[in-house]
ZADO-1210 file (C-alpha; in nm, 4 decimals, padded with zeros to 6 digits):
<atoms>
<atom x="00.0000" y="00.0000" z="00.0000" code="MET" pos="1"/>
<atom x="00.2874" y="00.2372" z="00.0813" code="LYS" pos="2"/>
<atom x="00.4393" y="00.1707" z="-00.2600" code="LEU" pos="3"/>
<atom x="00.1135" y="00.2616" z="-00.4390" code="LEU" pos="4"/>
<atom x="00.0683" y="00.5774" z="-00.2303" code="ARG" pos="5"/>
<atom x="00.4271" y="00.6847" z="-00.3034" code="GLY" pos="6"/>
<atom x="00.3817" y="00.6283" z="-00.6775" code="ALA" pos="7"/>
<atom x="00.0588" y="00.8321" z="-00.6811" code="LEU" pos="8"/>
<atom x="00.2243" y="01.1116" z="-00.4838" code="THR" pos="9"/>
<atom x="00.5069" y="01.1334" z="-00.7385" code="ARG" pos="10"/>
<atom x="00.2748" y="01.1115" z="-01.0418" code="MET" pos="11"/>
<atom x="00.0170" y="01.3687" z="-00.9278" code="PHE" pos="12"/>
<atom x="00.2318" y="01.6786" z="-01.0038" code="PRO" pos="13"/>
<atom x="00.3181" y="01.5364" z="-01.3452" code="ILE" pos="14"/>
<atom x="-00.0492" y="01.4791" z="-01.4267" code="LEU" pos="15"/>
<atom x="-00.1334" y="01.8334" z="-01.3185" code="VAL" pos="16"/>
<atom x="00.1376" y="01.9757" z="-01.5458" code="LEU" pos="17"/>
<atom x="00.0129" y="01.7697" z="-01.8408" code="ILE" pos="18"/>
<atom x="-00.3429" y="01.8952" z="-01.7885" code="LEU" pos="19"/>
<atom x="-00.2264" y="02.2564" z="-01.7621" code="ILE" pos="20"/>
<atom x="-00.0213" y="02.2250" z="-02.0809" code="ALA" pos="21"/>
<atom x="-00.3124" y="02.0681" z="-02.2680" code="ALA" pos="22"/>
<atom x="-00.5482" y="02.3445" z="-02.1561" code="THR" pos="23"/>
<atom x="-00.3036" y="02.6192" z="-02.2510" code="ALA" pos="24"/>
<atom x="-00.2473" y="02.4782" z="-02.5981" code="SER" pos="25"/>
<atom x="-00.6206" y="02.4434" z="-02.6551" code="ALA" pos="26"/>
<atom x="-00.6756" y="02.8089" z="-02.5669" code="GLN" pos="27"/>
<atom x="-00.3990" y="02.9478" z="-02.7818" code="SER" pos="28"/>
<atom x="-00.4635" y="02.9439" z="-03.1501" code="GLY" pos="29"/>
<atom x="-00.5170" y="03.1593" z="-03.4503" code="ASN" pos="30"/>
<atom x="-00.8870" y="03.2357" z="-03.4137" code="ALA" pos="31"/>
<atom x="-01.1033" y="03.4533" z="-03.1923" code="GLY" pos="32"/>
<atom x="-01.4554" y="03.5871" z="-03.1535" code="THR" pos="33"/>
<atom x="-01.6101" y="03.9052" z="-03.2860" code="VAL" pos="34"/>
<atom x="-01.8843" y="04.0097" z="-03.0485" code="HIS" pos="35"/>
<atom x="-02.0666" y="04.3282" z="-02.9798" code="GLY" pos="36"/>
<atom x="-02.3924" y="04.5161" z="-02.9592" code="ILE" pos="37"/>
<atom x="-02.6048" y="04.6893" z="-03.2202" code="VAL" pos="38"/>
<atom x="-02.7654" y="05.0187" z="-03.1154" code="THR" pos="39"/>
<atom x="-02.9404" y="05.3206" z="-03.2628" code="ASP" pos="40"/>
<atom x="-02.8022" y="05.6759" z="-03.2212" code="PRO" pos="41"/>
<atom x="-02.9769" y="05.7147" z="-02.8826" code="THR" pos="42"/>
<atom x="-02.8137" y="05.3983" z="-02.7471" code="GLY" pos="43"/>
<atom x="-03.1286" y="05.1846" z="-02.7637" code="ALA" pos="44"/>
<atom x="-03.0494" y="04.8273" z="-02.8674" code="VAL" pos="45"/>
<atom x="-03.1572" y="04.6890" z="-03.2043" code="ILE" pos="46"/>
<atom x="-03.2723" y="04.3261" z="-03.1905" code="PRO" pos="47"/>
<atom x="-03.2847" y="04.1073" z="-03.5028" code="SER" pos="48"/>
<atom x="-03.0149" y="04.3002" z="-03.6886" code="ALA" pos="49"/>
<atom x="-02.8175" y="04.0909" z="-03.9363" code="THR" pos="50"/>
<atom x="-02.4424" y="04.1166" z="-03.8779" code="VAL" pos="51"/>
<atom x="-02.2278" y="03.9746" z="-04.1598" code="ARG" pos="52"/>
<atom x="-01.8503" y="03.9313" z="-04.1342" code="LEU" pos="53"/>
<atom x="-01.6655" y="03.8720" z="-04.4614" code="ALA" pos="54"/>
<atom x="-01.3183" y="03.8580" z="-04.6111" code="ASN" pos="55"/>
<atom x="-01.3070" y="03.8433" z="-04.9919" code="GLU" pos="56"/>
<atom x="-00.9516" y="03.7049" z="-05.0089" code="ARG" pos="57"/>
<atom x="-01.0036" y="03.4139" z="-04.7699" code="SER" pos="58"/>
<atom x="-01.3667" y="03.3564" z="-04.8686" code="GLY" pos="59"/>
<atom x="-01.4839" y="03.3619" z="-04.5083" code="LEU" pos="60"/>
<atom x="-01.8438" y="03.4790" z="-04.4832" code="ASP" pos="61"/>
<atom x="-02.0317" y="03.4375" z="-04.1550" code="ARG" pos="62"/>
<atom x="-02.3457" y="03.5945" z="-04.0196" code="ALA" pos="63"/>
<atom x="-02.5213" y="03.6374" z="-03.6885" code="ALA" pos="64"/>
<atom x="-02.8491" y="03.7904" z="-03.5743" code="ILE" pos="65"/>
<atom x="-02.8508" y="04.0256" z="-03.2764" code="SER" pos="66"/>
<atom x="-03.0575" y="03.8957" z="-02.9856" code="ASP" pos="67"/>
<atom x="-03.3239" y="04.0778" z="-02.7820" code="ALA" pos="68"/>
<atom x="-03.0509" y="04.2725" z="-02.6007" code="SER" pos="69"/>
<atom x="-02.8871" y="04.3757" z="-02.9309" code="GLY" pos="70"/>
<atom x="-02.5861" y="04.1489" z="-02.8760" code="GLN" pos="71"/>
<atom x="-02.4230" y="03.9208" z="-03.1320" code="PHE" pos="72"/>
<atom x="-02.1232" y="03.6883" z="-03.1494" code="ALA" pos="73"/>
<atom x="-01.9371" y="03.5277" z="-03.4381" code="ILE" pos="74"/>
<atom x="-01.6890" y="03.2733" z="-03.3063" code="SER" pos="75"/>
<atom x="-01.3932" y="03.0790" z="-03.4429" code="ASN" pos="76"/>
<atom x="-01.2882" y="03.3620" z="-03.6737" code="VAL" pos="77"/>
<atom x="-00.9275" y="03.3318" z="-03.8020" code="PRO" pos="78"/>
<atom x="-00.6965" y="03.6296" z="-03.7447" code="PHE" pos="79"/>
<atom x="-00.7354" y="03.8664" z="-04.0385" code="ASN" pos="80"/>
<atom x="-00.8970" y="04.1888" z="-04.1594" code="SER" pos="81"/>
<atom x="-01.2695" y="04.1742" z="-04.2292" code="TYR" pos="82"/>
<atom x="-01.5594" y="04.3814" z="-04.3557" code="ARG" pos="83"/>
<atom x="-01.8535" y="04.3962" z="-04.1163" code="LEU" pos="84"/>
<atom x="-02.1935" y="04.4770" z="-04.2703" code="ASN" pos="85"/>
<atom x="-02.5023" y="04.5335" z="-04.0586" code="VAL" pos="86"/>
<atom x="-02.8628" y="04.5644" z="-04.1704" code="SER" pos="87"/>
<atom x="-03.1911" y="04.6057" z="-03.9867" code="ALA" pos="88"/>
<atom x="-03.5425" y="04.7153" z="-04.0818" code="ASN" pos="89"/>
<atom x="-03.5846" y="05.0927" z="-04.0576" code="GLY" pos="90"/>
<atom x="-03.2091" y="05.1596" z="-04.0403" code="PHE" pos="91"/>
<atom x="-02.9460" y="05.2544" z="-04.2958" code="ALA" pos="92"/>
<atom x="-02.6975" y="04.9758" z="-04.3696" code="ASN" pos="93"/>
<atom x="-02.3704" y="05.0038" z="-04.1799" code="LEU" pos="94"/>
<atom x="-02.0317" y="04.8866" z="-04.3033" code="SER" pos="95"/>
<atom x="-01.6966" y="04.9045" z="-04.1273" code="GLN" pos="96"/>
<atom x="-01.3583" y="04.7350" z="-04.1124" code="SER" pos="97"/>
<atom x="-01.2651" y="04.4977" z="-03.8313" code="VAL" pos="98"/>
<atom x="-00.9223" y="04.3539" z="-03.7582" code="VAL" pos="99"/>
<atom x="-00.9030" y="04.0402" z="-03.5461" code="LEU" pos="100"/>
<atom x="-00.5525" y="03.9605" z="-03.4216" code="ASN" pos="101"/>
<atom x="-00.6028" y="03.8016" z="-03.0797" code="SER" pos="102"/>
<atom x="-00.7682" y="03.4877" z="-02.9485" code="SER" pos="103"/>
<atom x="-00.9259" y="03.7139" z="-02.6869" code="VAL" pos="104"/>
<atom x="-01.1363" y="03.8534" z="-02.9711" code="GLY" pos="105"/>
<atom x="-01.2789" y="04.1970" z="-03.0236" code="THR" pos="106"/>
<atom x="-01.5821" y="04.3764" z="-02.8847" code="ASN" pos="107"/>
<atom x="-01.7602" y="04.6290" z="-03.1069" code="ILE" pos="108"/>
<atom x="-02.0451" y="04.8722" z="-03.0567" code="THR" pos="109"/>
<atom x="-02.2256" y="04.9251" z="-03.3865" code="LEU" pos="110"/>
<atom x="-02.4368" y="05.2420" z="-03.4041" code="VAL" pos="111"/>
<atom x="-02.6887" y="05.2338" z="-03.6876" code="MET" pos="112"/>
<atom x="-02.8493" y="05.5470" z="-03.8275" code="GLN" pos="113"/>
<atom x="-03.2233" y="05.5674" z="-03.8878" code="ILE" pos="114"/>
<atom x="-03.3051" y="05.5183" z="-04.2570" code="ALA" pos="115"/>
<atom x="-03.3202" y="05.8499" z="-04.4383" code="GLY" pos="116"/>
<atom x="-03.1151" y="06.0280" z="-04.1715" code="ALA" pos="117"/>
<atom x="-02.7657" y="06.1435" z="-04.2588" code="SER" pos="118"/>
</atoms>
């Protein structure tokens, strides 16, 4: 019994290090998440807005719909420069550049103008 306990005591730190290394490598990578909120000029949230993230060179084209709180998320996006296009009923389309260069991701507030307003 002492032999088994001694072996487990010696192996435990090694197992912990292996688990930590595996977790760290799983978290590092070359992709992140673009998330944010869609609002109007007064700061009120816009639900059901279509948020499209695209890169013509790589061919990546992903979309998300903002939820009831105006929030959206597009995950597993490779590091690169993208064009973000947003559309919603009653609002002018919005387009802007986004650069993703960290696995932490990026958080964006998108302010849409009322259709017809300049």
